[in-house]
C-alpha positions in Angstrom: 7.1 -60.0 34.9 10.3 -58.1 34.5 10.7 -54.6 33.3 11.5 -55.7 29.8 8.0 -57.2 29.4 6.4 -54.1 30.8 8.3 -51.9 28.4 7.5 -54.2 25.4 3.8 -54.0 26.1 3.9 -50.3 27.2 2.1 -51.1 30.4 0.5 -48.1 32.1 -1.8 -50.0 34.6 -1.3 -53.1 36.8 -4.4 -54.7 35.1 -2.4 -54.7 31.8 0.6 -56.4 33.4 -1.4 -59.2 35.1 -2.9 -60.4 31.8 0.4 -62.2 31.3 -0.3 -64.5 34.2 -2.8 -67.4 34.2 -5.9 -67.2 36.4 -5.5 -63.5 37.3 -8.2 -61.2 35.9 -9.2 -57.5 36.3 -12.8 -56.9 37.3 -14.9 -53.9 38.3 -14.9 -53.0 42.0 -18.4 -51.4 41.7 -20.3 -49.2 39.4 -17.1 -47.1 38.9 -13.6 -48.4 38.4 -11.3 -46.6 40.8 -9.0 -49.2 42.3 -7.1 -52.2 41.2 -9.7 -54.9 41.8 -8.3 -58.2 40.6 -9.5 -61.8 40.8 -6.8 -64.4 41.6 -7.8 -68.0 41.5 -11.4 -67.1 41.8 -11.2 -64.7 44.7 -11.2 -60.8 44.8 -8.1 -59.1 46.2 -10.4 -56.4 47.7 -8.4 -53.7 45.9 -5.3 -54.4 47.9 -1.9 -54.7 46.3 1.6 -54.9 47.8 4.4 -52.4 47.2 7.8 -53.9 47.9 6.1 -56.4 50.3 3.9 -53.9 52.1 0.1 -53.7 51.9 -1.4 -50.8 49.9 -5.2 -50.2 49.7 -6.0 -48.8 46.3 -9.8 -48.4 46.7 -9.8 -44.7 47.4 -6.7 -43.4 45.6 -7.2 -45.0 42.2 -5.3 -47.5 40.1 -1.5 -47.8 40.6 0.8 -45.6 38.7 3.5 -47.6 36.9 6.2 -44.9 36.3 8.4 -46.2 39.1 7.6 -50.0 38.8 10.5 -52.2 38.0 8.6 -55.5 37.9 5.3 -57.1 38.9 5.1 -60.3 40.9 2.1 -62.6 41.3 2.1 -65.0 44.3 -0.8 -67.4 43.9 -2.7 -69.1 46.7 -2.9 -68.2 50.4 0.2 -66.1 51.4 -0.9 -65.0 54.9 2.1 -66.8 56.5 4.4 -64.1 55.2 2.1 -61.2 54.4 -0.6 -61.2 57.0 -4.3 -61.1 56.4 -5.0 -61.3 52.7 -7.5 -63.0 50.4 -6.7 -66.6 49.7 -6.4 -66.3 46.0 -3.0 -64.7 46.2 -1.5 -61.3 46.0 0.0 -58.8 43.5 3.3 -57.3 44.6 5.2 -54.6 42.6 8.8 -53.7 43.2 9.9 -50.1 42.7 12.8 -48.8 40.8 15.9 -48.3 43.0 18.8 -45.8 42.6 21.6 -46.8 40.3 25.3 -46.1 40.8 25.6 -44.7 37.2 23.7 -41.8 35.8 20.7 -42.5 33.6 17.9 -40.2 32.3 14.8 -41.0 30.3 11.8 -39.0 29.0 8.9 -40.9 27.5 5.8 -39.6 25.7 2.8 -41.9 25.0 -0.4 -41.0 23.0 -3.7 -42.9 22.9 -7.3 -42.7 21.8 -9.8 -40.1 23.1 -7.2 -37.4 23.5 -5.2 -39.4 26.0 -1.5 -38.8 26.7 1.0 -39.8 29.3 4.4 -38.1 30.0 6.9 -39.9 32.3 10.4 -39.0 33.5 13.1 -41.1 35.1 16.4 -39.9 36.5 18.9 -41.7 38.6 22.6 -41.6 39.5 25.1 -41.0 42.3 25.0 -38.1 44.7 28.2 -39.2 46.3 30.2 -41.8 44.3 30.8 -43.9 47.4 27.7 -43.8 49.5 24.7 -41.8 48.2 22.5 -42.3 45.2 19.1 -41.0 44.1 16.2 -41.8 41.8 13.3 -39.6 40.7 10.3 -40.7 38.8 7.4 -38.5 37.7 4.5 -38.7 35.4 1.4 -36.7 34.2 -1.5 -38.3 32.4 -4.6 -36.8 30.8 -7.2 -39.3 29.5 -10.8 -39.5 28.3 -13.0 -42.4 27.4 -15.5 -43.6 24.8 -18.1 -43.0 27.6 -19.6 -39.6 27.9 -18.0 -37.3 30.5 -15.6 -39.9 31.7 -11.9 -38.9 32.1 -8.8 -38.7 34.4 -6.1 -36.3 35.3 -3.2 -37.9 37.2 0.0 -36.5 38.8 2.7 -38.7 40.2 6.1 -37.9 41.9 8.4 -40.5 43.5 11.9 -39.5 44.8 14.2 -42.0 46.4 17.5 -41.7 48.4 19.7 -44.6 49.1 22.6 -44.5 51.6 25.3 -47.2 51.7 26.4 -46.7 55.2 29.0 -49.4 54.8 29.6 -52.3 52.3 27.3 -54.4 54.5 24.7 -51.8 55.6 22.2 -49.9 53.5 19.4 -47.4 54.3 16.8 -46.3 51.8 14.1 -43.5 52.1 11.3 -43.4 49.5 8.3 -41.1 49.1 5.4 -41.1 46.6 2.8 -38.6 45.9 -0.2 -39.4 43.7 -3.1 -37.2 42.8 -6.0 -38.5 40.7 -9.0 -36.4 39.6 -11.7 -38.4 37.9 -15.0 -37.9 36.3 -16.3 -41.4 36.9 -18.8 -43.7 35.3 -21.0 -44.2 38.3 -23.9 -45.9 36.6 -22.5 -47.8 33.7 -24.8 -49.9 31.6 -28.2 -51.2 32.6 -29.2 -54.8 32.3 -32.3 -55.6 30.3 -33.3 -59.3 30.4 -30.1 -61.2 30.7 -27.9 -58.8 28.7 -26.5 -55.3 29.0 -28.8 -52.6 27.5 -26.6 -51.5 24.6 -27.1 -51.0 20.9 -30.5 -51.5 19.2 -32.9 -53.3 21.6 -36.5 -54.2 21.2 -38.5 -52.6 24.0 -42.3 -53.1 24.0 -41.9 -54.3 20.4 -40.3 -51.0 19.5 -36.7 -50.9 18.3 -34.9 -48.5 20.6 -31.3 -47.4 20.5 -29.0 -47.1 23.5 -25.5 -46.2 22.3 -22.7 -47.8 24.3 -21.1 -44.4 24.9 -24.2 -43.0 26.6 -23.7 -42.1 30.3 -26.8 -41.6 32.5 -24.8 -39.9 35.1 -23.9 -36.3 35.2 -20.8 -34.4 33.9 -20.5 -32.9 37.4 -19.9 -36.3 39.0 -16.4 -36.4 40.6 -14.0 -38.7 42.4 -10.8 -36.9 43.5 -8.1 -38.5 45.6 -4.5 -38.1 46.6 -2.2 -40.6 48.3 1.2 -40.2 50.0 3.5 -43.1 50.7 6.6 -43.1 53.0 8.9 -46.0 53.1 12.1 -46.5 55.2 14.1 -49.7 54.7 17.3 -50.9 56.4 19.4 -54.0 55.8 22.6 -55.3 57.3 24.7 -58.3 56.2 26.5 -59.7 59.3 28.3 -62.2 57.1 27.6 -64.3 54.1 25.3 -66.5 56.1 23.2 -64.0 58.1 21.2 -61.0 57.0 18.9 -58.6 58.9 16.3 -56.4 57.2 13.8 -54.0 58.7 11.2 -51.9 56.9 8.6 -49.2 57.9 5.8 -48.1 55.5 3.0 -45.6 55.9 0.3 -44.5 53.5 -2.1 -41.5 53.8 -5.0 -41.3 51.4 -7.7 -38.6 51.2 -10.7 -38.9 49.0 -13.6 -36.7 48.0 -16.4 -38.0 45.8 -19.9 -37.1 44.7 -22.4 -37.6 42.0 -25.6 -39.3 40.8 -26.1 -43.0 41.2 -28.8 -45.3 39.8 -31.3 -47.1 41.8 -31.6 -50.7 40.9 -34.1 -51.2 38.1 -36.1 -54.1 36.6 -37.2 -54.7 33.0 -40.5 -52.8 33.6 -38.5 -49.6 34.4 -36.6 -50.0 31.2 -39.9 -50.4 29.3 -41.1 -47.1 30.9 -37.8 -45.6 29.7 -37.1 -43.9 33.1 -34.1 -44.4 35.3 -34.6 -43.5 39.0 -31.5 -41.9 40.4 -30.2 -41.1 43.9 -28.0 -38.2 44.7 -25.6 -39.8 47.1 -23.5 -36.7 47.4 -23.3 -33.3 45.8 -20.9 -30.5 45.1 -23.4 -28.0 46.6 -24.2 -30.1 49.6 -22.6 -33.0 51.5 -20.1 -35.2 49.9 -18.2 -38.4 50.6 -15.0 -37.5 52.5 -12.7 -40.4 53.2 -9.4 -40.6 55.1 -7.3 -43.7 55.3 -4.0 -43.9 57.2 -2.1 -47.1 57.3 1.3 -47.9 58.8 3.2 -51.2 59.0 6.5 -52.5 60.3 8.4 -55.6 59.4 11.6 -57.2 60.5 13.3 -60.3 59.1 16.3 -62.4 60.0 17.5 -64.7 57.2 20.1 -67.4 57.8 21.8 -69.8 55.4 23.8 -72.6 57.0 24.5 -76.3 57.1 23.5 -78.5 60.0 23.8 -82.3 60.3 24.7 -82.4 56.6 21.6 -80.5 55.5 21.4 -77.1 53.9 19.0 -74.6 55.6 17.4 -71.3 54.5 15.9 -70.2 57.8 13.6 -67.2 58.0 12.5 -65.7 61.3 10.3 -62.5 61.2 7.5 -60.5 62.5 5.2 -57.7 61.3 2.7 -55.2 62.5 -0.1 -53.5 60.5 -2.6 -50.9 61.5 -5.3 -49.1 59.6 -7.3 -46.0 60.6 -10.1 -45.2 58.2 -13.1 -42.9 58.4 -15.8 -41.9 55.9 -18.2 -39.1 56.2 -21.2 -39.3 53.9 -24.8 -38.4 53.7 -28.1 -40.1 53.2 -30.1 -38.0 50.7 -33.5 -39.1 49.4 -33.7 -40.0 45.7 -36.6 -37.5 45.5 -34.0 -34.7 45.6 -32.6 -35.6 42.2 -34.5 -35.6 38.9 -34.9 -38.9 37.2 -33.6 -39.2 33.7 -34.9 -40.6 30.5 -33.0 -43.7 29.4 -33.5 -43.3 25.7 -33.6 -39.4 25.5 -31.6 -38.2 28.4 -31.4 -34.5 29.3 -28.5 -33.8 31.7 -28.5 -31.2 34.5 -29.9 -32.1 37.9 -32.4 -30.4 40.1 -31.5 -30.8 43.7 -33.7 -30.2 46.7 -32.4 -28.7 50.0 -29.7 -30.7 51.7 -30.0 -31.2 55.5 -26.5 -31.4 57.0 -27.9 -33.4 59.9 -28.4 -36.3 57.5 -24.6 -36.8 57.4 -23.0 -39.6 59.3 -19.4 -40.9 59.9 -18.2 -44.4 60.0 -14.7 -45.6 61.0 -12.6 -48.7 61.5 -9.3 -49.5 63.0 -8.3 -53.0 62.0 -4.8 -54.2 62.8 -2.7 -57.3 63.6 0.6 -58.5 65.0 2.2 -61.5 63.4 5.3 -63.6 63.9 6.5 -66.4 61.6 9.2 -69.0 61.2 10.0 -70.8 58.0 12.8 -73.2 57.0 13.7 -74.5 53.5 16.0 -77.5 53.6 17.9 -79.3 50.8 18.2 -83.1 51.3 20.0 -85.7 49.2 18.5 -86.9 46.0 17.6 -83.4 44.9 14.8 -83.2 47.4 13.7 -79.9 48.9 11.4 -79.5 51.9 9.7 -76.3 53.1 7.9 -75.9 56.4 6.6 -72.8 58.2 4.1 -71.5 60.8 2.7 -68.1 61.6 0.8 -66.8 64.6 -1.5 -63.8 64.2 -3.3 -61.7 66.8 -5.9 -59.5 65.1 -8.2 -56.8 66.4 -10.8 -54.5 64.9 -12.9 -51.7 66.1 -15.5 -50.4 63.7 -18.6 -48.3 63.6 -21.4 -48.0 61.1 -24.9 -46.5 60.9 -26.0 -49.7 62.7 -23.7 -49.3 65.7 -20.3 -50.2 66.9 -18.6 -53.5 66.7 -15.4 -55.0 68.2 -13.7 -58.2 67.1 -10.6 -60.1 68.2 -9.2 -63.3 66.8 -5.9 -65.2 66.8 -4.7 -68.2 64.9 -1.8 -70.4 63.9 -1.4 -71.1 60.2 0.9 -73.7 58.8 2.6 -74.0 55.4 4.4 -77.1 54.1 5.8 -78.0 50.7 8.0 -80.5 48.9 9.9 -80.3 45.6 11.8 -83.0 43.9 14.2 -82.3 41.0 15.0 -85.6 39.3 16.6 -83.7 36.4 18.2 -80.3 36.2 15.4 -79.2 33.8 12.5 -80.9 35.6 10.9 -80.3 39.1 7.8 -81.8 40.7 6.2 -80.1 43.7 3.3 -80.3 46.1 2.1 -78.0 48.9 -0.5 -77.3 51.5 -1.2 -73.9 53.1 -3.8 -72.4 55.3 -5.0 -68.8 55.3 -6.0 -66.4 58.0 -8.2 -64.0 56.0 -10.2 -60.9 56.3 -12.2 -59.7 59.3 -15.9 -59.5 59.0 -15.6 -56.0 60.5 -18.8 -54.7 62.2 -21.0 -57.6 61.4 -22.5 -59.6 64.3 -24.5 -62.8 64.8 -28.0 -63.2 66.2 -26.5 -62.8 69.7 -24.8 -59.6 68.7 -21.4 -61.2 69.0 -18.7 -60.5 66.3 -18.4 -63.0 63.5 -15.3 -65.2 63.2 -12.6 -64.3 60.7 -12.6 -65.8 57.2 -10.3 -68.8 56.7 -9.1 -70.9 53.7 -7.0 -73.9 52.8 -5.3 -74.9 49.6 -3.7 -78.0 48.2 -1.5 -77.7 45.1 0.6 -80.0 42.9 2.6 -79.1 39.8 5.4 -79.6 37.4 8.1 -77.1 36.4 10.2 -77.7 33.3 12.8 -76.0 31.1 12.9 -76.9 27.4 16.4 -76.4 26.0 17.1 -73.9 28.8 15.1 -71.4 26.8 11.5 -72.0 27.5 10.3 -72.3 31.1 6.9 -73.8 31.8 4.7 -74.5 34.9 1.7 -76.7 35.0 -0.3 -76.6 38.3 -3.4 -78.0 39.7 -4.9 -76.5 42.9 -7.9 -76.9 45.2 -8.8 -73.9 47.3 -11.7 -73.6 49.8 -12.7 -70.4 51.7 -15.0 -70.5 54.8 -16.8 -68.1 57.2 -18.0 -65.8 54.4 -20.6 -63.5 55.9 -24.1 -64.2 54.6 -27.1 -61.9 55.5 -29.2 -63.4 58.3 -32.8 -64.2 57.1 -34.1 -63.0 60.5 -32.6 -59.6 59.7 -32.6 -59.6 55.9 -32.2 -55.8 55.2 -30.4 -54.3 58.3 -26.9 -54.8 56.9 -25.5 -55.6 60.3 -26.6 -59.1 61.3 -25.1 -62.0 59.3 -24.2 -65.7 59.6 -20.7 -66.9 59.0 -21.8 -69.9 57.0 -20.8 -68.8 53.5 -18.3 -71.1 51.7 -16.8 -71.0 48.3 -14.4 -73.3 46.4 -12.1 -72.8 43.5 -10.1 -75.5 41.8 -8.5 -75.6 38.4 -5.5 -76.1 36.2 -3.0 -73.4 35.2 -0.3 -73.3 32.4 2.4 -70.7 32.1 5.2 -70.7 29.5 7.8 -68.0 29.0 11.1 -67.8 27.2 12.8 -67.6 23.9 12.2 -69.7 20.8 15.2 -68.1 19.1 17.6 -65.4 20.4 15.3 -62.8 18.8 11.9 -64.4 19.2 10.3 -64.3 22.7 7.1 -66.1 23.7 4.6 -65.9 26.6 1.6 -68.2 27.0 -0.8 -68.2 29.9 -4.0 -70.4 30.3 -6.3 -71.3 33.2 -9.2 -73.7 33.5 -11.1 -72.6 36.6 -14.2 -74.0 38.4 -15.0 -71.4 41.1 -18.4 -71.9 42.8 -20.4 -71.0 45.8 -20.7 -74.0 48.1 -23.0 -72.6 50.7 -25.1 -69.4 50.8 -28.2 -69.9 53.1 -30.3 -66.8 52.3 -30.0 -66.2 48.6 -29.9 -69.8 47.4 -26.9 -69.3 45.2 -25.1 -72.6 46.1 -23.7 -74.1 43.0 -23.4 -70.7 41.1 -20.1 -69.6 39.7 -18.3 -66.8 41.5 -18.7 -63.4 39.8 -16.0 -62.2 37.5 -14.3 -65.6 37.1 -14.3 -67.1 33.5 -14.1 -70.8 33.2 -11.4 -70.5 30.5 -9.0 -67.6 30.1 -5.6 -67.0 28.7 -3.1 -64.9 26.8 -0.5 -65.4 24.0 2.1 -62.7 23.6 5.2 -62.7 21.3 7.9 -60.3 20.3 10.5 -60.3 17.6 13.7 -58.2 17.5 15.1 -57.0 14.2 18.1 -55.4 15.7 20.3 -56.5 18.6 21.3 -54.5 21.6 22.0 -51.7 22.1 20.0 -50.5 19.1 17.0 -52.6 19.6 14.0 -52.6 17.3 11.2 -55.0 18.4 7.7 -55.8 17.1 5.2 -57.4 19.4 1.6 -58.7 19.2 -0.7 -60.7 21.4 -4.2 -61.7 22.2 -6.2 -62.1 25.4 -9.3 -64.2 25.6 -11.9 -65.2 28.2 -15.1 -67.2 28.2 -18.3 -65.7 29.6 -18.4 -64.9 33.4 -21.1 -64.0 35.8 -21.9 -60.4 36.8 -22.6 -59.1 40.3 -25.7 -58.0 42.1 -26.4 -56.1 45.3 -27.1 -58.5 48.2 -29.0 -55.9 50.2 -32.1 -56.7 48.2 -34.1 -59.9 48.0 -33.4 -62.0 44.8 -36.8 -61.2 43.3 -36.0 -57.5 43.2 -32.4 -57.7 42.0 -31.3 -56.6 38.6 -27.7 -56.1 37.5 -26.2 -52.7 36.8 -23.1 -53.3 34.7 -19.9 -51.2 34.6 -18.4 -50.8 31.1 -15.1 -52.2 32.4 -16.8 -55.6 32.8 -18.0 -55.9 29.2 
């Protein structure tokens, strides 16, 4: 998705950009909506996106700012051979704006509903005409919501310096600062029967009204975070056939949050009209304090050469990733917070005394080393072959209120692919790839041994075609299976520490993506996915056969723009529609099925 599409659609969030790609959906990460939680080919990305190829955890800091984003890239399917331990559905990578050799300045002002506005600034140009260039992006956003109390205030600064040491050598230094102060929607909508409680509802044969804008949280709820990112990149071109690149990235995130949360309710509670709430944290007492520090290093050697009459694109590389995270929180009884009437709420909480000794700290230090080798060769008959292998050594040390756990795992993962181009405008391809996925962290089995790492495998076949060299289309069919998903152990159903690595899920489907121009002034984008993503095995909860949460069976988008004037005086009109079929909600697996009721976030409606 190039910058032109992002500008035409006035994209201010990643979730708006990914609507243009088939089988990628935004969903709610919890009862609030802080991070970029996306579903790719049926599987969550765990609020992890990639910035210029480096992993960024968005769960604490908030959704990504787009002021310095040049384009958004979606890599579908397992990508762990190049990017380490990620979820098998794929990854979202955004590339940042780089300094230009000529001066350019832009100031943009956007306005929206609910007293929302966004001001952004972009400046770039040479410092030294021969070697140094800069770029500076900044933005400020103030936004509210149709939901009571909910709003954001966001600051973003991103300076970049680029140094061309020589015609073949380049060094770049980038910095980002992002501050997000949010009044969140911690509770969202309550489920009643099999629907969200919204609008006029018959309760005890009495028609009751629950406006969709009603918030059963408190105006003092808060979620404040700031994030700093440092990136250093180096590249050197030895000759036209050999290139070396090395990059270092670190991110520091601090979060403070607090507020009222709802206990899970059933239909009888709704009939009584009372919502039981828990004060997880408080401005006047303990609050959630989170610190997340990540750093990563990557080095690649890319060679292009001919050997034995065959063209090779050879990649040799290695990477290292380390994460240090800690969270201090408190366990405060729900009796310390007044309950609230569902149909006639009165806000303002009464809080009992807070005992500081009830606080606890959990931490984790996951990390891995990885090396990889990949070769793409071009044979006669317009045939291309791709083969690669990666080796990972991963370790994790984590603590929780249940104790301390250590895990260590290593694995080889292969990747193979073939592409045949019988015509210049037509390509047929097939691939197989394995995934070395997420760690199961501090979970242990019945013998108190760490659980194995999640794994996945994917088969894919597809067709790529160009119609009149204007429209580009891809039709793909894939089959993706994920194993070793942690499932609560029925012998320890509620301790949150013992689990069985027997969970399995499968996603398979068909995807269609079409982009291009119908006429020089008329652009078209079409995305559609038919997805069957289901749980294969889940011993304790009996959910085998159920569809995965947040994954519609059918989903897609059509977007078109038409330009009345040509460059440089461009006047363009655009319109589009996004549609999804129904999808399943989520529930909290800490409770037995008979006691579970959904609590919906408004972002999921």
